CHARMM internal coordinates of N, CA and C (Angstrom, degrees):
IC EDIT
DIST 1 N 1 CA 1.4131
DIST 1 CA 1 C 1.5177
ANGL 1 N 1 CA 1 C 109.12
DIST 1 C 2 N 1.3275
ANGL 1 CA 1 C 2 N 115.85
DIHE 1 N 1 CA 1 C 2 N 133.35
DIST 2 N 2 CA 1.4271
ANGL 1 C 2 N 2 CA 120.59
DIHE 1 CA 1 C 2 N 2 CA 178.92
DIST 2 CA 2 C 1.5079
ANGL 2 N 2 CA 2 C 111.63
DIHE 1 C 2 N 2 CA 2 C -89.65
DIST 2 C 3 N 1.2921
ANGL 2 CA 2 C 3 N 116.08
DIHE 2 N 2 CA 2 C 3 N 138.55
DIST 3 N 3 CA 1.4770
ANGL 2 C 3 N 3 CA 120.10
DIHE 2 CA 2 C 3 N 3 CA 178.60
DIST 3 CA 3 C 1.5061
ANGL 3 N 3 CA 3 C 110.31
DIHE 2 C 3 N 3 CA 3 C -91.54
DIST 3 C 4 N 1.2881
ANGL 3 CA 3 C 4 N 116.48
DIHE 3 N 3 CA 3 C 4 N 171.82
DIST 4 N 4 CA 1.4451
ANGL 3 C 4 N 4 CA 120.74
DIHE 3 CA 3 C 4 N 4 CA 178.76
DIST 4 CA 4 C 1.5418
ANGL 4 N 4 CA 4 C 111.04
DIHE 3 C 4 N 4 CA 4 C 123.32
DIST 4 C 5 N 1.2783
ANGL 4 CA 4 C 5 N 113.35
DIHE 4 N 4 CA 4 C 5 N -177.27
DIST 5 N 5 CA 1.4471
ANGL 4 C 5 N 5 CA 118.58
DIHE 4 CA 4 C 5 N 5 CA -178.09
DIST 5 CA 5 C 1.5229
ANGL 5 N 5 CA 5 C 110.00
DIHE 4 C 5 N 5 CA 5 C -95.52
DIST 5 C 6 N 1.3247
ANGL 5 CA 5 C 6 N 115.31
DIHE 5 N 5 CA 5 C 6 N 146.02
DIST 6 N 6 CA 1.4518
ANGL 5 C 6 N 6 CA 118.91
DIHE 5 CA 5 C 6 N 6 CA 174.03
DIST 6 CA 6 C 1.5164
ANGL 6 N 6 CA 6 C 109.08
DIHE 5 C 6 N 6 CA 6 C -78.08
DIST 6 C 7 N 1.2991
ANGL 6 CA 6 C 7 N 115.59
DIHE 6 N 6 CA 6 C 7 N 144.00
DIST 7 N 7 CA 1.4668
ANGL 6 C 7 N 7 CA 116.70
DIHE 6 CA 6 C 7 N 7 CA 176.65
DIST 7 CA 7 C 1.5150
ANGL 7 N 7 CA 7 C 112.56
DIHE 6 C 7 N 7 CA 7 C -66.14
DIST 7 C 8 N 1.2690
ANGL 7 CA 7 C 8 N 115.99
DIHE 7 N 7 CA 7 C 8 N 116.23
DIST 8 N 8 CA 1.4715
ANGL 7 C 8 N 8 CA 120.48
DIHE 7 CA 7 C 8 N 8 CA -177.98
DIST 8 CA 8 C 1.5315
ANGL 8 N 8 CA 8 C 109.40
DIHE 7 C 8 N 8 CA 8 C -86.60
DIST 8 C 9 N 1.3001
ANGL 8 CA 8 C 9 N 114.30
DIHE 8 N 8 CA 8 C 9 N 164.21
DIST 9 N 9 CA 1.4755
ANGL 8 C 9 N 9 CA 118.60
DIHE 8 CA 8 C 9 N 9 CA 178.56
DIST 9 CA 9 C 1.5350
ANGL 9 N 9 CA 9 C 108.70
DIHE 8 C 9 N 9 CA 9 C -65.27
DIST 9 C 10 N 1.2932
ANGL 9 CA 9 C 10 N 114.24
DIHE 9 N 9 CA 9 C 10 N 129.30
DIST 10 N 10 CA 1.4639
ANGL 9 C 10 N 10 CA 118.97
DIHE 9 CA 9 C 10 N 10 CA -179.54
DIST 10 CA 10 C 1.5181
ANGL 10 N 10 CA 10 C 109.60
DIHE 9 C 10 N 10 CA 10 C -76.99
DIST 10 C 11 N 1.3041
ANGL 10 CA 10 C 11 N 115.51
DIHE 10 N 10 CA 10 C 11 N 131.70
DIST 11 N 11 CA 1.4624
ANGL 10 C 11 N 11 CA 119.16
DIHE 10 CA 10 C 11 N 11 CA 175.35
DIST 11 CA 11 C 1.4842
ANGL 11 N 11 CA 11 C 108.83
DIHE 10 C 11 N 11 CA 11 C -77.12
DIST 11 C 12 N 1.3206
ANGL 11 CA 11 C 12 N 116.87
DIHE 11 N 11 CA 11 C 12 N 132.21
DIST 12 N 12 CA 1.4626
ANGL 11 C 12 N 12 CA 121.05
DIHE 11 CA 11 C 12 N 12 CA 178.83
DIST 12 CA 12 C 1.5160
ANGL 12 N 12 CA 12 C 109.32
DIHE 11 C 12 N 12 CA 12 C -74.86
DIST 12 C 13 N 1.2901
ANGL 12 CA 12 C 13 N 114.50
DIHE 12 N 12 CA 12 C 13 N 122.32
DIST 13 N 13 CA 1.4346
ANGL 12 C 13 N 13 CA 118.20
DIHE 12 CA 12 C 13 N 13 CA 174.74
DIST 13 CA 13 C 1.5065
ANGL 13 N 13 CA 13 C 108.83
DIHE 12 C 13 N 13 CA 13 C -89.74
DIST 13 C 14 N 1.3298
ANGL 13 CA 13 C 14 N 114.80
DIHE 13 N 13 CA 13 C 14 N 127.78
DIST 14 N 14 CA 1.4730
ANGL 13 C 14 N 14 CA 118.33
DIHE 13 CA 13 C 14 N 14 CA -179.93
DIST 14 CA 14 C 1.4898
ANGL 14 N 14 CA 14 C 108.90
DIHE 13 C 14 N 14 CA 14 C -83.82
DIST 14 C 15 N 1.3054
ANGL 14 CA 14 C 15 N 115.96
DIHE 14 N 14 CA 14 C 15 N 132.39
DIST 15 N 15 CA 1.4619
ANGL 14 C 15 N 15 CA 120.60
DIHE 14 CA 14 C 15 N 15 CA 179.79
DIST 15 CA 15 C 1.5167
ANGL 15 N 15 CA 15 C 109.27
DIHE 14 C 15 N 15 CA 15 C -68.91
DIST 15 C 16 N 1.2979
ANGL 15 CA 15 C 16 N 114.40
DIHE 15 N 15 CA 15 C 16 N 140.37
DIST 16 N 16 CA 1.4781
ANGL 15 C 16 N 16 CA 120.80
DIHE 15 CA 15 C 16 N 16 CA 176.66
DIST 16 CA 16 C 1.5114
ANGL 16 N 16 CA 16 C 108.14
DIHE 15 C 16 N 16 CA 16 C -112.30
DIST 16 C 17 N 1.3113
ANGL 16 CA 16 C 17 N 115.81
DIHE 16 N 16 CA 16 C 17 N 126.70
DIST 17 N 17 CA 1.4619
ANGL 16 C 17 N 17 CA 121.74
DIHE 16 CA 16 C 17 N 17 CA 178.82
DIST 17 CA 17 C 1.5319
ANGL 17 N 17 CA 17 C 108.19
DIHE 16 C 17 N 17 CA 17 C -107.81
DIST 17 C 18 N 1.3117
ANGL 17 CA 17 C 18 N 114.72
DIHE 17 N 17 CA 17 C 18 N 149.92
DIST 18 N 18 CA 1.4736
ANGL 17 C 18 N 18 CA 119.79
DIHE 17 CA 17 C 18 N 18 CA -178.18
DIST 18 CA 18 C 1.5500
ANGL 18 N 18 CA 18 C 107.73
DIHE 17 C 18 N 18 CA 18 C -112.76
DIST 18 C 19 N 1.3108
ANGL 18 CA 18 C 19 N 114.84
DIHE 18 N 18 CA 18 C 19 N 128.84
DIST 19 N 19 CA 1.4861
ANGL 18 C 19 N 19 CA 121.18
DIHE 18 CA 18 C 19 N 19 CA 177.23
DIST 19 CA 19 C 1.5405
ANGL 19 N 19 CA 19 C 105.35
DIHE 18 C 19 N 19 CA 19 C -109.56
DIST 19 C 20 N 1.3001
ANGL 19 CA 19 C 20 N 115.40
DIHE 19 N 19 CA 19 C 20 N 120.27
DIST 20 N 20 CA 1.4556
ANGL 19 C 20 N 20 CA 120.18
DIHE 19 CA 19 C 20 N 20 CA 178.70
DIST 20 CA 20 C 1.5131
ANGL 20 N 20 CA 20 C 110.71
DIHE 19 C 20 N 20 CA 20 C -93.19
DIST 20 C 21 N 1.3570
ANGL 20 CA 20 C 21 N 115.46
DIHE 20 N 20 CA 20 C 21 N 132.18
DIST 21 N 21 CA 1.4641
ANGL 20 C 21 N 21 CA 121.11
DIHE 20 CA 20 C 21 N 21 CA -175.06
DIST 21 CA 21 C 1.4913
ANGL 21 N 21 CA 21 C 109.43
DIHE 20 C 21 N 21 CA 21 C -131.32
DIST 21 C 22 N 1.3442
ANGL 21 CA 21 C 22 N 116.15
DIHE 21 N 21 CA 21 C 22 N 152.64
DIST 22 N 22 CA 1.4336
ANGL 21 C 22 N 22 CA 123.02
DIHE 21 CA 21 C 22 N 22 CA 176.29
DIST 22 CA 22 C 1.5291
ANGL 22 N 22 CA 22 C 109.64
DIHE 21 C 22 N 22 CA 22 C -71.54
DIST 22 C 23 N 1.3205
ANGL 22 CA 22 C 23 N 121.11
DIHE 22 N 22 CA 22 C 23 N 130.85
DIST 23 N 23 CA 1.4487
ANGL 22 C 23 N 23 CA 122.91
DIHE 22 CA 22 C 23 N 23 CA 179.68
DIST 23 CA 23 C 1.5079
ANGL 23 N 23 CA 23 C 112.41
DIHE 22 C 23 N 23 CA 23 C -70.03
DIST 23 C 24 N 1.3249
ANGL 23 CA 23 C 24 N 119.42
DIHE 23 N 23 CA 23 C 24 N -20.84
DIST 24 N 24 CA 1.4498
ANGL 23 C 24 N 24 CA 123.15
DIHE 23 CA 23 C 24 N 24 CA -176.57
DIST 24 CA 24 C 1.5177
ANGL 24 N 24 CA 24 C 111.02
DIHE 23 C 24 N 24 CA 24 C -85.30
DIST 24 C 25 N 1.3319
ANGL 24 CA 24 C 25 N 118.20
DIHE 24 N 24 CA 24 C 25 N -55.17
DIST 25 N 25 CA 1.4821
ANGL 24 C 25 N 25 CA 119.83
DIHE 24 CA 24 C 25 N 25 CA -174.49
DIST 25 CA 25 C 1.5565
ANGL 25 N 25 CA 25 C 113.47
DIHE 24 C 25 N 25 CA 25 C -109.98
DIST 25 C 26 N 1.3286
ANGL 25 CA 25 C 26 N 118.96
DIHE 25 N 25 CA 25 C 26 N -9.59
DIST 26 N 26 CA 1.4383
ANGL 25 C 26 N 26 CA 121.77
DIHE 25 CA 25 C 26 N 26 CA 178.62
DIST 26 CA 26 C 1.5326
ANGL 26 N 26 CA 26 C 115.23
DIHE 25 C 26 N 26 CA 26 C 82.94
DIST 26 C 27 N 1.3062
ANGL 26 CA 26 C 27 N 116.75
DIHE 26 N 26 CA 26 C 27 N 3.93
DIST 27 N 27 CA 1.4731
ANGL 26 C 27 N 27 CA 120.46
DIHE 26 CA 26 C 27 N 27 CA -179.88
DIST 27 CA 27 C 1.5252
ANGL 27 N 27 CA 27 C 111.38
DIHE 26 C 27 N 27 CA 27 C -72.55
DIST 27 C 28 N 1.3372
ANGL 27 CA 27 C 28 N 115.41
DIHE 27 N 27 CA 27 C 28 N 147.33
DIST 28 N 28 CA 1.4645
ANGL 27 C 28 N 28 CA 119.09
DIHE 27 CA 27 C 28 N 28 CA 177.93
DIST 28 CA 28 C 1.5333
ANGL 28 N 28 CA 28 C 110.28
DIHE 27 C 28 N 28 CA 28 C -93.80
DIST 28 C 29 N 1.3341
ANGL 28 CA 28 C 29 N 116.90
DIHE 28 N 28 CA 28 C 29 N 7.34
DIST 29 N 29 CA 1.4612
ANGL 28 C 29 N 29 CA 119.99
DIHE 28 CA 28 C 29 N 29 CA 178.12
DIST 29 CA 29 C 1.5160
ANGL 29 N 29 CA 29 C 111.15
DIHE 28 C 29 N 29 CA 29 C -86.16
DIST 29 C 30 N 1.3223
ANGL 29 CA 29 C 30 N 116.34
DIHE 29 N 29 CA 29 C 30 N 66.77
DIST 30 N 30 CA 1.4611
ANGL 29 C 30 N 30 CA 123.20
DIHE 29 CA 29 C 30 N 30 CA 179.65
DIST 30 CA 30 C 1.4929
ANGL 30 N 30 CA 30 C 110.31
DIHE 29 C 30 N 30 CA 30 C -117.08
DIST 30 C 31 N 1.3210
ANGL 30 CA 30 C 31 N 116.07
DIHE 30 N 30 CA 30 C 31 N 150.06
DIST 31 N 31 CA 1.4541
ANGL 30 C 31 N 31 CA 121.69
DIHE 30 CA 30 C 31 N 31 CA 179.07
DIST 31 CA 31 C 1.5101
ANGL 31 N 31 CA 31 C 110.61
DIHE 30 C 31 N 31 CA 31 C -146.33
DIST 31 C 32 N 1.3082
ANGL 31 CA 31 C 32 N 115.85
DIHE 31 N 31 CA 31 C 32 N 156.51
DIST 32 N 32 CA 1.4635
ANGL 31 C 32 N 32 CA 123.40
DIHE 31 CA 31 C 32 N 32 CA 178.59
DIST 32 CA 32 C 1.5446
ANGL 32 N 32 CA 32 C 106.14
DIHE 31 C 32 N 32 CA 32 C -71.39
DIST 32 C 33 N 1.3585
ANGL 32 CA 32 C 33 N 114.91
DIHE 32 N 32 CA 32 C 33 N 140.13
DIST 33 N 33 CA 1.4290
ANGL 32 C 33 N 33 CA 119.42
DIHE 32 CA 32 C 33 N 33 CA 177.58
DIST 33 CA 33 C 1.5246
ANGL 33 N 33 CA 33 C 108.04
DIHE 32 C 33 N 33 CA 33 C -86.23
DIST 33 C 34 N 1.3121
ANGL 33 CA 33 C 34 N 117.32
DIHE 33 N 33 CA 33 C 34 N 123.86
DIST 34 N 34 CA 1.4134
ANGL 33 C 34 N 34 CA 122.94
DIHE 33 CA 33 C 34 N 34 CA 178.55
DIST 34 CA 34 C 1.5261
ANGL 34 N 34 CA 34 C 109.18
DIHE 33 C 34 N 34 CA 34 C -107.83
DIST 34 C 35 N 1.3080
ANGL 34 CA 34 C 35 N 116.66
DIHE 34 N 34 CA 34 C 35 N 143.31
DIST 35 N 35 CA 1.4280
ANGL 34 C 35 N 35 CA 119.96
DIHE 34 CA 34 C 35 N 35 CA 178.30
DIST 35 CA 35 C 1.5217
ANGL 35 N 35 CA 35 C 111.06
DIHE 34 C 35 N 35 CA 35 C 138.54
DIST 35 C 36 N 1.3088
ANGL 35 CA 35 C 36 N 115.25
DIHE 35 N 35 CA 35 C 36 N 171.44
DIST 36 N 36 CA 1.4414
ANGL 35 C 36 N 36 CA 121.63
DIHE 35 CA 35 C 36 N 36 CA -177.29
DIST 36 CA 36 C 1.5396
ANGL 36 N 36 CA 36 C 111.03
DIHE 35 C 36 N 36 CA 36 C -116.05
DIST 36 C 37 N 1.3031
ANGL 36 CA 36 C 37 N 117.48
DIHE 36 N 36 CA 36 C 37 N 30.28
DIST 37 N 37 CA 1.4591
ANGL 36 C 37 N 37 CA 118.59
DIHE 36 CA 36 C 37 N 37 CA 178.83
DIST 37 CA 37 C 1.5430
ANGL 37 N 37 CA 37 C 110.01
DIHE 36 C 37 N 37 CA 37 C -71.01
DIST 37 C 38 N 1.2965
ANGL 37 CA 37 C 38 N 115.06
DIHE 37 N 37 CA 37 C 38 N 144.95
DIST 38 N 38 CA 1.4791
ANGL 37 C 38 N 38 CA 121.05
DIHE 37 CA 37 C 38 N 38 CA -175.44
DIST 38 CA 38 C 1.5002
ANGL 38 N 38 CA 38 C 112.58
DIHE 37 C 38 N 38 CA 38 C -62.65
DIST 38 C 39 N 1.3496
ANGL 38 CA 38 C 39 N 119.29
DIHE 38 N 38 CA 38 C 39 N -37.47
DIST 39 N 39 CA 1.4270
ANGL 38 C 39 N 39 CA 120.88
DIHE 38 CA 38 C 39 N 39 CA -174.73
DIST 39 CA 39 C 1.5497
ANGL 39 N 39 CA 39 C 113.42
DIHE 38 C 39 N 39 CA 39 C -76.85
DIST 39 C 40 N 1.3261
ANGL 39 CA 39 C 40 N 117.08
DIHE 39 N 39 CA 39 C 40 N -16.03
DIST 40 N 40 CA 1.4539
ANGL 39 C 40 N 40 CA 121.25
DIHE 39 CA 39 C 40 N 40 CA -178.10
DIST 40 CA 40 C 1.5211
ANGL 40 N 40 CA 40 C 108.95
DIHE 39 C 40 N 40 CA 40 C -102.80
DIST 40 C 41 N 1.3077
ANGL 40 CA 40 C 41 N 114.47
DIHE 40 N 40 CA 40 C 41 N 133.79
DIST 41 N 41 CA 1.4399
ANGL 40 C 41 N 41 CA 118.86
DIHE 40 CA 40 C 41 N 41 CA 179.12
DIST 41 CA 41 C 1.5281
ANGL 41 N 41 CA 41 C 112.37
DIHE 40 C 41 N 41 CA 41 C -100.28
DIST 41 C 42 N 1.2720
ANGL 41 CA 41 C 42 N 116.37
DIHE 41 N 41 CA 41 C 42 N 178.77
DIST 42 N 42 CA 1.4547
ANGL 41 C 42 N 42 CA 122.69
DIHE 41 CA 41 C 42 N 42 CA 177.41
DIST 42 CA 42 C 1.5002
ANGL 42 N 42 CA 42 C 109.83
DIHE 41 C 42 N 42 CA 42 C -72.86
DIST 42 C 43 N 1.2959
ANGL 42 CA 42 C 43 N 118.77
DIHE 42 N 42 CA 42 C 43 N 136.00
DIST 43 N 43 CA 1.4891
ANGL 42 C 43 N 43 CA 122.08
DIHE 42 CA 42 C 43 N 43 CA 179.45
DIST 43 CA 43 C 1.5223
ANGL 43 N 43 CA 43 C 112.89
DIHE 42 C 43 N 43 CA 43 C 82.31
DIST 43 C 44 N 1.2989
ANGL 43 CA 43 C 44 N 117.83
DIHE 43 N 43 CA 43 C 44 N 19.15
DIST 44 N 44 CA 1.4520
ANGL 43 C 44 N 44 CA 120.87
DIHE 43 CA 43 C 44 N 44 CA 178.87
DIST 44 CA 44 C 1.5533
ANGL 44 N 44 CA 44 C 109.82
DIHE 43 C 44 N 44 CA 44 C -83.69
DIST 44 C 45 N 1.3075
ANGL 44 CA 44 C 45 N 116.41
DIHE 44 N 44 CA 44 C 45 N 146.56
DIST 45 N 45 CA 1.4556
ANGL 44 C 45 N 45 CA 123.53
DIHE 44 CA 44 C 45 N 45 CA -179.60
DIST 45 CA 45 C 1.5390
ANGL 45 N 45 CA 45 C 107.34
DIHE 44 C 45 N 45 CA 45 C -118.46
DIST 45 C 46 N 1.3394
ANGL 45 CA 45 C 46 N 113.58
DIHE 45 N 45 CA 45 C 46 N 155.74
DIST 46 N 46 CA 1.4686
ANGL 45 C 46 N 46 CA 119.08
DIHE 45 CA 45 C 46 N 46 CA 179.13
DIST 46 CA 46 C 1.5593
ANGL 46 N 46 CA 46 C 108.37
DIHE 45 C 46 N 46 CA 46 C -137.99
DIST 46 C 47 N 1.3355
ANGL 46 CA 46 C 47 N 115.12
DIHE 46 N 46 CA 46 C 47 N 133.63
DIST 47 N 47 CA 1.4736
ANGL 46 C 47 N 47 CA 120.77
DIHE 46 CA 46 C 47 N 47 CA 175.49
DIST 47 CA 47 C 1.5129
ANGL 47 N 47 CA 47 C 109.74
DIHE 46 C 47 N 47 CA 47 C -88.55
DIST 47 C 48 N 1.3065
ANGL 47 CA 47 C 48 N 117.08
DIHE 47 N 47 CA 47 C 48 N 126.49
DIST 48 N 48 CA 1.4663
ANGL 47 C 48 N 48 CA 120.65
DIHE 47 CA 47 C 48 N 48 CA 179.00
DIST 48 CA 48 C 1.5068
ANGL 48 N 48 CA 48 C 111.89
DIHE 47 C 48 N 48 CA 48 C -75.06
DIST 48 C 49 N 1.3221
ANGL 48 CA 48 C 49 N 116.52
DIHE 48 N 48 CA 48 C 49 N -21.69
DIST 49 N 49 CA 1.4655
ANGL 48 C 49 N 49 CA 118.71
DIHE 48 CA 48 C 49 N 49 CA -175.75
DIST 49 CA 49 C 1.5389
ANGL 49 N 49 CA 49 C 112.40
DIHE 48 C 49 N 49 CA 49 C -84.55
DIST 49 C 50 N 1.3329
ANGL 49 CA 49 C 50 N 117.03
DIHE 49 N 49 CA 49 C 50 N -50.57
DIST 50 N 50 CA 1.4970
ANGL 49 C 50 N 50 CA 119.40
DIHE 49 CA 49 C 50 N 50 CA -175.20
DIST 50 CA 50 C 1.5223
ANGL 50 N 50 CA 50 C 114.36
DIHE 49 C 50 N 50 CA 50 C -108.80
DIST 50 C 51 N 1.3489
ANGL 50 CA 50 C 51 N 118.23
DIHE 50 N 50 CA 50 C 51 N -5.75
DIST 51 N 51 CA 1.4573
ANGL 50 C 51 N 51 CA 121.89
DIHE 50 CA 50 C 51 N 51 CA 177.26
DIST 51 CA 51 C 1.5357
ANGL 51 N 51 CA 51 C 116.14
DIHE 50 C 51 N 51 CA 51 C 84.63
DIST 51 C 52 N 1.3362
ANGL 51 CA 51 C 52 N 117.43
DIHE 51 N 51 CA 51 C 52 N 5.16
DIST 52 N 52 CA 1.4374
ANGL 51 C 52 N 52 CA 122.52
DIHE 51 CA 51 C 52 N 52 CA 177.77
DIST 52 CA 52 C 1.5059
ANGL 52 N 52 CA 52 C 111.89
DIHE 51 C 52 N 52 CA 52 C -58.79
DIST 52 C 53 N 1.3077
ANGL 52 CA 52 C 53 N 118.41
DIHE 52 N 52 CA 52 C 53 N 139.60
DIST 53 N 53 CA 1.4862
ANGL 52 C 53 N 53 CA 123.48
DIHE 52 CA 52 C 53 N 53 CA 175.04
DIST 53 CA 53 C 1.5174
ANGL 53 N 53 CA 53 C 107.84
DIHE 52 C 53 N 53 CA 53 C -133.20
DIST 53 C 54 N 1.3139
ANGL 53 CA 53 C 54 N 114.00
DIHE 53 N 53 CA 53 C 54 N 138.14
DIST 54 N 54 CA 1.4703
ANGL 53 C 54 N 54 CA 118.83
DIHE 53 CA 53 C 54 N 54 CA 178.75
DIST 54 CA 54 C 1.5190
ANGL 54 N 54 CA 54 C 111.78
DIHE 53 C 54 N 54 CA 54 C 171.07
DIST 54 C 55 N 1.3223
ANGL 54 CA 54 C 55 N 116.90
DIHE 54 N 54 CA 54 C 55 N -174.61
DIST 55 N 55 CA 1.4279
ANGL 54 C 55 N 55 CA 122.54
DIHE 54 CA 54 C 55 N 55 CA -176.74
DIST 55 CA 55 C 1.5202
ANGL 55 N 55 CA 55 C 112.03
DIHE 54 C 55 N 55 CA 55 C -109.22
DIST 55 C 56 N 1.2877
ANGL 55 CA 55 C 56 N 118.00
DIHE 55 N 55 CA 55 C 56 N -18.02
DIST 56 N 56 CA 1.4773
ANGL 55 C 56 N 56 CA 121.92
DIHE 55 CA 55 C 56 N 56 CA -177.80
DIST 56 CA 56 C 1.5086
ANGL 56 N 56 CA 56 C 110.14
DIHE 55 C 56 N 56 CA 56 C -91.03
DIST 56 C 57 N 1.3337
ANGL 56 CA 56 C 57 N 116.45
DIHE 56 N 56 CA 56 C 57 N 88.82
DIST 57 N 57 CA 1.4297
ANGL 56 C 57 N 57 CA 121.10
DIHE 56 CA 56 C 57 N 57 CA -178.21
DIST 57 CA 57 C 1.5260
ANGL 57 N 57 CA 57 C 109.88
DIHE 56 C 57 N 57 CA 57 C -102.68
DIST 57 C 58 N 1.3259
ANGL 57 CA 57 C 58 N 116.68
DIHE 57 N 57 CA 57 C 58 N 148.13
DIST 58 N 58 CA 1.5003
ANGL 57 C 58 N 58 CA 119.83
DIHE 57 CA 57 C 58 N 58 CA -178.48
DIST 58 CA 58 C 1.5488
ANGL 58 N 58 CA 58 C 106.73
DIHE 57 C 58 N 58 CA 58 C -85.23
DIST 58 C 59 N 1.3052
ANGL 58 CA 58 C 59 N 114.39
DIHE 58 N 58 CA 58 C 59 N 133.10
DIST 59 N 59 CA 1.4634
ANGL 58 C 59 N 59 CA 121.86
DIHE 58 CA 58 C 59 N 59 CA 178.23
DIST 59 CA 59 C 1.5026
ANGL 59 N 59 CA 59 C 108.35
DIHE 58 C 59 N 59 CA 59 C -120.67
DIST 59 C 60 N 1.3404
ANGL 59 CA 59 C 60 N 115.51
DIHE 59 N 59 CA 59 C 60 N 125.62
DIST 60 N 60 CA 1.4711
ANGL 59 C 60 N 60 CA 120.34
DIHE 59 CA 59 C 60 N 60 CA -179.13
DIST 60 CA 60 C 1.5422
ANGL 60 N 60 CA 60 C 104.66
DIHE 59 C 60 N 60 CA 60 C -114.08
DIST 60 C 61 N 1.3513
ANGL 60 CA 60 C 61 N 116.55
DIHE 60 N 60 CA 60 C 61 N 126.92
DIST 61 N 61 CA 1.4271
ANGL 60 C 61 N 61 CA 121.01
DIHE 60 CA 60 C 61 N 61 CA 178.11
DIST 61 CA 61 C 1.5232
ANGL 61 N 61 CA 61 C 109.17
DIHE 60 C 61 N 61 CA 61 C -98.59
DIST 61 C 62 N 1.3421
ANGL 61 CA 61 C 62 N 115.10
DIHE 61 N 61 CA 61 C 62 N 124.86
DIST 62 N 62 CA 1.4798
ANGL 61 C 62 N 62 CA 120.89
DIHE 61 CA 61 C 62 N 62 CA -178.07
DIST 62 CA 62 C 1.5062
ANGL 62 N 62 CA 62 C 109.76
DIHE 61 C 62 N 62 CA 62 C -129.39
DIST 62 C 63 N 1.3621
ANGL 62 CA 62 C 63 N 114.94
DIHE 62 N 62 CA 62 C 63 N 161.77
DIST 63 N 63 CA 1.4309
ANGL 62 C 63 N 63 CA 120.34
DIHE 62 CA 62 C 63 N 63 CA 177.85
DIST 63 CA 63 C 1.5295
ANGL 63 N 63 CA 63 C 110.80
DIHE 62 C 63 N 63 CA 63 C -76.83
DIST 63 C 64 N 1.2878
ANGL 63 CA 63 C 64 N 117.71
DIHE 63 N 63 CA 63 C 64 N 173.24
DIST 64 N 64 CA 1.4501
ANGL 63 C 64 N 64 CA 119.01
DIHE 63 CA 63 C 64 N 64 CA -174.79
DIST 64 CA 64 C 1.5473
ANGL 64 N 64 CA 64 C 109.32
DIHE 63 C 64 N 64 CA 64 C -69.47
DIST 64 C 65 N 1.3480
ANGL 64 CA 64 C 65 N 117.30
DIHE 64 N 64 CA 64 C 65 N -33.40
DIST 65 N 65 CA 1.4808
ANGL 64 C 65 N 65 CA 121.23
DIHE 64 CA 64 C 65 N 65 CA 179.16
DIST 65 CA 65 C 1.5478
ANGL 65 N 65 CA 65 C 109.27
DIHE 64 C 65 N 65 CA 65 C -66.67
DIST 65 C 66 N 1.3268
ANGL 65 CA 65 C 66 N 117.03
DIHE 65 N 65 CA 65 C 66 N -44.49
DIST 66 N 66 CA 1.4622
ANGL 65 C 66 N 66 CA 121.06
DIHE 65 CA 65 C 66 N 66 CA -179.88
DIST 66 CA 66 C 1.5489
ANGL 66 N 66 CA 66 C 109.50
DIHE 65 C 66 N 66 CA 66 C -66.24
DIST 66 C 67 N 1.3238
ANGL 66 CA 66 C 67 N 117.78
DIHE 66 N 66 CA 66 C 67 N -35.85
DIST 67 N 67 CA 1.4273
ANGL 66 C 67 N 67 CA 121.97
DIHE 66 CA 66 C 67 N 67 CA 179.71
DIST 67 CA 67 C 1.5366
ANGL 67 N 67 CA 67 C 111.73
DIHE 66 C 67 N 67 CA 67 C -65.77
DIST 67 C 68 N 1.3184
ANGL 67 CA 67 C 68 N 116.11
DIHE 67 N 67 CA 67 C 68 N -39.10
DIST 68 N 68 CA 1.4749
ANGL 67 C 68 N 68 CA 120.97
DIHE 67 CA 67 C 68 N 68 CA 178.16
DIST 68 CA 68 C 1.5407
ANGL 68 N 68 CA 68 C 109.99
DIHE 67 C 68 N 68 CA 68 C -67.19
DIST 68 C 69 N 1.3273
ANGL 68 CA 68 C 69 N 117.26
DIHE 68 N 68 CA 68 C 69 N -38.61
DIST 69 N 69 CA 1.4537
ANGL 68 C 69 N 69 CA 120.23
DIHE 68 CA 68 C 69 N 69 CA 175.93
DIST 69 CA 69 C 1.5420
ANGL 69 N 69 CA 69 C 109.83
DIHE 68 C 69 N 69 CA 69 C -64.46
DIST 69 C 70 N 1.2980
ANGL 69 CA 69 C 70 N 116.90
DIHE 69 N 69 CA 69 C 70 N -40.80
DIST 70 N 70 CA 1.4767
ANGL 69 C 70 N 70 CA 121.36
DIHE 69 CA 69 C 70 N 70 CA 178.85
DIST 70 CA 70 C 1.5477
ANGL 70 N 70 CA 70 C 109.65
DIHE 69 C 70 N 70 CA 70 C -60.28
DIST 70 C 71 N 1.3257
ANGL 70 CA 70 C 71 N 117.06
DIHE 70 N 70 CA 70 C 71 N -45.60
DIST 71 N 71 CA 1.4492
ANGL 70 C 71 N 71 CA 120.76
DIHE 70 CA 70 C 71 N 71 CA 179.82
DIST 71 CA 71 C 1.5039
ANGL 71 N 71 CA 71 C 113.48
DIHE 70 C 71 N 71 CA 71 C -63.95
DIST 71 C 72 N 1.3717
ANGL 71 CA 71 C 72 N 117.58
DIHE 71 N 71 CA 71 C 72 N -37.10
DIST 72 N 72 CA 1.4204
ANGL 71 C 72 N 72 CA 120.93
DIHE 71 CA 71 C 72 N 72 CA 178.06
DIST 72 CA 72 C 1.5419
ANGL 72 N 72 CA 72 C 111.78
DIHE 71 C 72 N 72 CA 72 C -66.37
DIST 72 C 73 N 1.3333
ANGL 72 CA 72 C 73 N 117.06
DIHE 72 N 72 CA 72 C 73 N -38.54
DIST 73 N 73 CA 1.4650
ANGL 72 C 73 N 73 CA 120.86
DIHE 72 CA 72 C 73 N 73 CA 179.47
DIST 73 CA 73 C 1.5150
ANGL 73 N 73 CA 73 C 110.49
DIHE 72 C 73 N 73 CA 73 C -70.64
DIST 73 C 74 N 1.2885
ANGL 73 CA 73 C 74 N 117.65
DIHE 73 N 73 CA 73 C 74 N -32.04
DIST 74 N 74 CA 1.4671
ANGL 73 C 74 N 74 CA 122.76
DIHE 73 CA 73 C 74 N 74 CA -176.86
DIST 74 CA 74 C 1.4806
ANGL 74 N 74 CA 74 C 108.50
DIHE 73 C 74 N 74 CA 74 C -71.79
END
COOR INIT
IC SEED 1 N 1 CA 1 C
IC BUILD
């Protein structure tokens, strides 16, 4: 007889996706600011819609199903 644990049923882990949004206008058209300009720091974000710049970006965590619905609406 072999010892050890029996393989138990694996719990399905649901993937979590993160949607980044502008804290000012709520748009998801945000991107990381790249460059070496003095006024911009590392980790700065920029909204393409309203022009907001900063480090405090809103992050919404959603399930894979909700993320697919979001992509279809976009």
